[in-house]
N, C-alpha and C positions, 0 to 999 in steps of 0.2 A: 432600412426597408425590410429586413428580414423579420421584424417585428410587426410589419404592417398588418398582419392577419389579426392582429388583437381588436383592432375597432371594428372590422368585419364579423369577426366572432361575438362581439358583445352586440351589435346590431341584430344579429340571428337570434341571439339569446332573447333581446328586446321583442321579438316578434311574439315570442310565448308569452311575456308579461302582459303585453298590449291585448292580445285577444283574449287573455284570461281576466284581465281587469274592465274590459268593456262589458261583460256580462253582468256586473254588479251595480249598474245604476238603476236607481229607483223606478218603479214601474208608474208611479203618480206621485204628485205632491199635493199638499193642501195648506194654505195659509189660515191661522187662527190667532187668538189674543187671549191671555188671561191677565185681566185688570191692564195696567199699562205696558205688558209686555208683548211683544209681536213675536209670533213662534211660526216654524216650518215644520210640516209633518211630512216624511219622506215614507212613502210604502214600498217595502221591497216583496210584498205579498198582498194581492187584492183582499178586501173585507168580504169573507165569504162566510156563509152559515157553516158551523162546525169545522172549520178550517182554522188554523193558527195563523194569526194575523202578525207579520213581523214588520215593524215600523220604527222609525226614529223620530225624535222630537228636539228641536234646538232653537236657540234664539236667532232671529234674522238679524240682529244687530251685531256687527263684528266684535269679537273679544268680550261680549258681555257674557258673564259667568252665571246662569241661572241654575238653581237646584230644584229638582222636581220631586214630590212626595206625595203619599196617600192617594195612589192612584185607584180608580173603582170604575168600571164600565157599567152604567145605569141605562134602563131603557127610558126611551123617549116618551111622552104621551102619545098613545096608540099603539105602541109595542107591548105586547103581553109577555113579559119575561121578568126576572128577578135580577138583581145585581150579580156581575161577574167579576171574579179576582183578576187582577192585571199585575203581570211581573214587569217591574221597572229597574233598570240597572244602569250605571254610567257605561258609556261605549269603552271598549278597551282598545279601539285604535284611533279614536277621534275624540279629543277633548271637547268639553261643553256640550256634549251629544250624549241623549240618554236612550237606551234601546227599550222598546216597548214591546211586549208580548202577550197576547190575549185571544181566546177562542170563543166568539160570539155564538151562542146557542140556536138562534132565529134570526131570520131577515128582518130588515124594518131600520128604522132611525135610533141610533145610540147616543149616549152622551159619555165622552172620556172625562171623568171628573178628576180634577188632581188640584195640588197647590204648588205654584211657582214662587220661588223664593229669590229675591237678587236686591240691586242697589236700592230699588224704590220701596223694598218690603215685601210681605208674603201676601198673596193674594190666590184665592181659591176660584176656580171657573170650570166651565163645561165646555167641550169641543165636539161638535156634533160628527158622528161617523155613519156613513150610510151603508149598512151591510147588505150585500147582494145574497141572492140564492145560490144553492150548489151548482156546479157546472151541467150542462144539459147532458141527458142521457144520450150516448153515442146512438146514433139513426140506425146502425146496422142492428142493433138489439130488437127493434120493433119493427114487423114488417109493414105494418100500416103506416107508421111514421117514415118508413123508407119510401113507400109509394108516392105520399105526399110531397117528400122532400125532392124527388125527382123533377118535380114541375116547378116547385116554389122556391127550393133550398137556397140556390144560389143567389136569387134576386133578393130574398130575405136576409142573407148573409151580407150581401153588399150594402143593403139599407141598414142594418144594425151598425156596421163597421163604420159608416158615413155619420153616426150620430155619436161617435166619441167626440168629447169636447176639444181633445187635443190632436184630431185627426189632421188637421190643416197644417199643424208643425211638422208632424211626421212625414206627411207627403212632400213638404218642402225638403226635408232633409233627404228622404229616400230618392226622390227624382233628382236633387243635386248630386247625390253620391254616383247614380248611375250615369249621369253625364260625364263627371269627372272620370269614371270607369273607361267609358268610350275614349276619352280623350288621352288616358293614360296609355290604353293599347294602341293608340295611334302615335304617340311618343314612342312607345316600345317598339313598334316597327320601323319608325325612323331611326332609332338606335341600332336595331339589326343592319338596317341598310347602310346607316353610315360607316359600321365596321366593314362591310364589303366595299364600300366606295373608297375607303382608305387602302384596303388591301389590292384593289385593282386600278384604281385611278391616282390616288395619292391626295394630298390635301393641297387643292390649288387655289381656294379661296373660302370665305366663311359662308356666303351665302350659296350653298350648295343645295340641291333638292332635299337629301337626308336631314341636313340641318334645319330647313325650313319646316319639314314634316314634324320633326322632333321638337323643336321650340314652338310651334304652333300648338302642340298638346300640351306643353309645360305651361305656356302662357294662358291658354284656355281654362285649365284646371286651376291656375292662381286667380283668374277672374271669378270663376265660379264659387271659390272659396271666400273671396272678398264679397262678392253680393250676399252669400249666406251669413257672414259677419254682420254685415250692414242690416240686412232685412231682419236677423234675430236681434240686434240691438233695437231697433224699432220697435219690434214686437214685446221686446223685454221691457221697455219703459210704457207701453201701452198695457202692460199686464195681461196679454194674451194667454190662453190655455196651452200648458206644455212648454212655456219659456219662463224659467224662473233661475233661482240659484242653484237649485239641485240638477236642472238638466244644461245649464251654461256655466262656463267659466269667464271671469273678468280679466280683461287684457287693457292694459294702458290705462286704468281706472275709470274707464267710460264704457269701452264696447263690451258686449256680452254674446257669446256664442258657443256652439258645441266645441268640446275639446279636439274632436277629431278634425274639424273643419280648420280649426286654427293651426293645428299641426301642419295640415297640408297646405296652409297660406304660406307658414314660414318655410317649409321645404321648397315650394316652388319659387319662393322670393329669392333663396339662397342659389337656386339653380340659374335664376334669371341673372343674378349678379355674376355667377360663375362664367357665364357665356361669354361676354365682352373681355373679361379678365383672361380667360384662357385663349381668346384669339389675340391678345395683345403679348402673352406668353409665346406664342409661336411665331408672332412678328419678330421679337427679341431674339429668341434661342432657336428657331426652326421647328420642324416637323418632328413631333415624338408621339406617335401614336401607342401610347402605353396607359396602363392602368394608374400608374403611380406618379403621373404629372400632377403637379400640385393643385391645378384648379381642375383637373379630372376629378381628383378626390373630393374637392368641394363640391362638384357637381352630383357626385355618388352620395355624399352625405345629405344634399338637399333631396334627391330622389328618395333616400331611406326614410328620412323624416316624413316626406309628403306620403308614401306609400303606407306607413304606419299609421299615419293621420287618417286616412280614408278608410284603411282596414277597421280601426277603432269606430268611426262613424258606422259603417255597415254593421259591425259587431252589437253596437248599442242598440241599434234599430232591430236587430235579429232578436236580442234579448226581449225588446219591447213586444214584438210580434208574438212571442211563444207564450207570453204571460197574460195579454189582454183577452177579454171575454169572447170578441168576435174578430179572430186574425184575419189577414188579407188571405187571399187564394194561395194555394201552394201548387207548385209543379213538381212531379213525384213526391217526395216527403220533405221538401225544402220550401221554406217561404222565400220571398224576393231577396231581402238582404243576406240570407244564408248563401244564395246562388252568388250573390255579389263577392262574398268572402272566398268562395271556392275559386272563382274566376281570378281575383286579385292575387291570392297566394299562388295560383299556378302561373299567373304571369310575372310576378315577383320572382319565382324560382326560375323561370325561364331566362330572366335579366341576369340574376345572380350567378348561375352555375357557368356560363362562359367566362365571365370576368374572373373566376377563381384559377384559371390556367395562369394568371399573373402572379401566383405565390412561388417564389424560388426556394430552392433547397436551403435549408440551416446547415451549416456547416460546423461538426464538431470534431475538431482535430482530421484524422483521416476518414472520418464517417460523415456522409451526407444525408440528411434526414428530408425526404421528399415531402413537401408540407401538402401538396395539391391533394392528393387522395384523403388525407385526414380532413381537410376543410370541406371538401367534396362529401364525404360521409356525413360531417356535422351538418352541412346545408340539406342534404337530401333527408336527412331524420328529422330535423327541428321543424321544417314546414309542415309535413303531416303531422306531427305532434301538435304544433300551434293550430291547426285546422281542428283536430279532434277536440283539443281543450276548449276551443270556442263553440263548436256545434254539438259534439258528442251524440254522433248518430252512427250506426253501423254502416260500412261501406263508404263513409265520406271520404277517408284517403284515396280509395280506389278510384272514386269520382274525380278527384283533382287531378291524379294520375292520368285519367282518361282525357282531361281536359288538357293537361300540359304536353302530350305528345303531339296531337295535332296543332297546337299553339306553337311549339317550337318548330315543327315542320313548316308552319306557314310563314314564321317571321325570318328562319334562316335562309330557306329558298326563295321566299319572295324578295328578300334584300338583294339576293344574287342575281335574281331574274331581273328586278327593277334596275340594277346597275348596267347590267348587259343592255337591256333595251334602251336605257338612256345614252350609253355609248354610242350605240348603233344609229341613233340620231344625229351624232355629232360628225 
């Protein structure tokens, strides 16, 4: 048990990796073909006039090794321009993937001409790419535009956003993520109430009010994850916009869904399995209200996996909203998914910090090394670091702490108050 802090430390470090990795999902994808080869283009920056276009190209057929050569960006009929040089190189991180970089000089329809070589031979072909104009001039720079925007800006922005072809898919993911956030906050309050209940009443039975509240939140989050997996699988096979191999992962060779919701579902499933096993453990060996009970650890593991999954889902949507031409409305300086990340990390930290008191001292001969302050400092520093790596905006960590304080006050005092009221009814 003295080494039990290792898995928790690793899980905290994994928060940083998850929040950072979620920001590198492609902004858009496009399917194309050259000869018999079916290709997938992943755009990591949108094709805009006089801006570097960063994209990758690969075969949609698993394990097919294609080689691409002789790339050139040529203007399509109706686009008044000359050929543009294209930089093409194998991706250093992923095999069978090529990085493509080019700067289109003007807006309009362009053709990415290249040769693809593979098992069926070499074929040359053109891939159409629609280059957009430069970003709009900020309204604050033109007084006349500002006056017009006061009456029509919001309405026009919402209309433009609704015209994005993949807006339906991203609405499904964002609405689902917010519902899950509410359910997890419900489970968090149930967990705080459960700790107070065991301190003041003891463990009398499994179906006590805090357990019902906690597992309602867990089960609800698991059902939302299952619904997203089923809906996205259906939309994947219907070839809906925004649902393809670049925005989903395959599970059990059939289902396709966002990675974040798959992790959420796995985590909630682990928690659901741990609940009856933990109750059976207490029936056999009595009450042990401790962090280190085996099925308590199983439940904690499921919670960590589930929370990391929904953080990844929010972070992916936040990265998408930061890059699209017509993003959703913002509150203060944050878009909706970024607010979800802030609240989630604040809530996750509120759950983790009380559990850290379970770390016992490490005995080194006559010396006892108290581990709780070390783990406390690690957790208290990693959460703000993770948040900043994910959002990278000034004051974002202070905002999380401002949310953490009332959240901690509400859960801890609320659990105590709820237990007192419930005992008064009996």
